[in-house]
C-alpha positions, 0 to 999 in steps of 0.5 A: 500499500503506498503512503497516503497523504493526509490533509484536514480534508481527509483526516477524519476518514483517513485517521480519526474514523479509521477502524482496523489497522493501525495507522502510522503518521510521519509529520515531515517537511521538505526542508528537514534532513532527518525527514528526508533520511526517515522517509525511505524507512516509511516508504519500506514500512508502507510496502512491508506491512500492506494490509497490516498498517496504513501509512500517512504523511502529513507535510506540516508546512501545508497542514498547519492545523493538523501539525497544532493538533498533534502539538508538533514542535519538532519533526520528524514526528511519528504518530501511531493511531488506533481506532481513533486514539493516539497510541504512541508519539516519537520525535526525531530520526528513528531506525527502521527497527524502532519503527516497527517497536512502535507499532508492535507489529512485524513483517513476515520474515521470509 
């Protein structure tokens, strides 16, 4: 599953009211070096966890209301939401393993 661009217009449908699998949100900006380092990791997780985790990207420059709603004072910021409730939040670059630890779900090892 590709990453979903989250905006204030689709937030309720894609995140708040979404039931089932967890949603991993990546709050980022194009000028943020650590965000750019994290981006390919988030993309890999979106591919590896297709059907188990929904991955959403929130550009804080384009969606300041959502950035404020999450109280994002530093980026990158990762948020795990399940059934509309924030489960975990982490600020700063994270390794792939650390992101999987946040989710508590791991890819099937082949």
